[in-house]
C-alpha positions in Angstrom: 7.6 -13.4 -3.8 6.0 -16.3 -5.6 4.1 -19.1 -3.9 2.2 -22.1 -5.0 -0.6 -21.0 -2.7 -2.9 -18.1 -3.7 -2.5 -15.0 -1.5 -5.3 -12.8 -0.3 -4.7 -9.3 -1.7 -6.4 -7.8 1.3 -4.1 -9.5 3.8 -2.0 -7.0 5.7 1.7 -7.5 5.8 4.0 -5.6 8.1 7.0 -3.9 6.5 9.8 -1.8 7.9 11.1 1.2 6.0 14.3 3.2 6.6 13.7 6.8 5.5 15.5 10.0 5.9 14.2 12.2 8.8 13.0 14.9 6.4 10.7 12.4 4.6 9.4 11.1 7.9 8.7 14.7 9.0 6.8 15.3 5.7 4.8 12.1 6.2 3.9 13.1 9.7 2.8 16.5 8.6 0.7 15.1 5.8 -0.7 12.5 8.1 -1.9 15.2 10.5 -3.2 17.4 7.7 -5.2 14.6 6.2 -6.4 13.1 9.5 -4.8 9.7 9.2 -4.1 8.0 12.5 -0.9 6.1 11.5 1.9 6.5 9.1 1.2 3.1 7.6 -2.3 4.0 6.5 -1.0 7.2 4.9 1.9 5.4 3.1 -0.5 2.7 1.8 -2.8 5.4 0.5 0.0 7.2 -1.2 1.2 4.0 -2.9 -2.3 3.2 -4.1 -2.6 6.6 -5.6 0.9 6.4 -7.3 0.4 2.9 -8.6 -3.2 2.6 -10.0 -1.9 0.3 -12.8 -0.8 -2.2 -10.2 -4.3 -2.2 -8.6 -5.9 -2.5 -12.0 -3.7 -5.5 -12.8 -4.6 -7.1 -9.5 -8.3 -6.6 -10.2 -7.9 -8.1 -13.7 -6.1 -11.2 -12.3 -8.9 -11.7 -9.8 -11.6 -11.6 -12.5 -9.6 -14.0 -14.6 -9.1 -16.4 -11.8 -12.8 -16.3 -10.9 -13.9 -17.2 -14.5 
């Protein structure tokens, strides 16, 4: 998804996922165990933890654009 306009990396975007029931059950159990209020917050946290390189690249791009 490319755009000529700069995007805000903190902007929230709604996405829909189709997942097998067993994965949804696992997410719900993990959500309750960790105290998250919604599935979306948990999924976002899991992705952040699984993809630290993507976050590092985003931070690097922000610094380069600010210079």
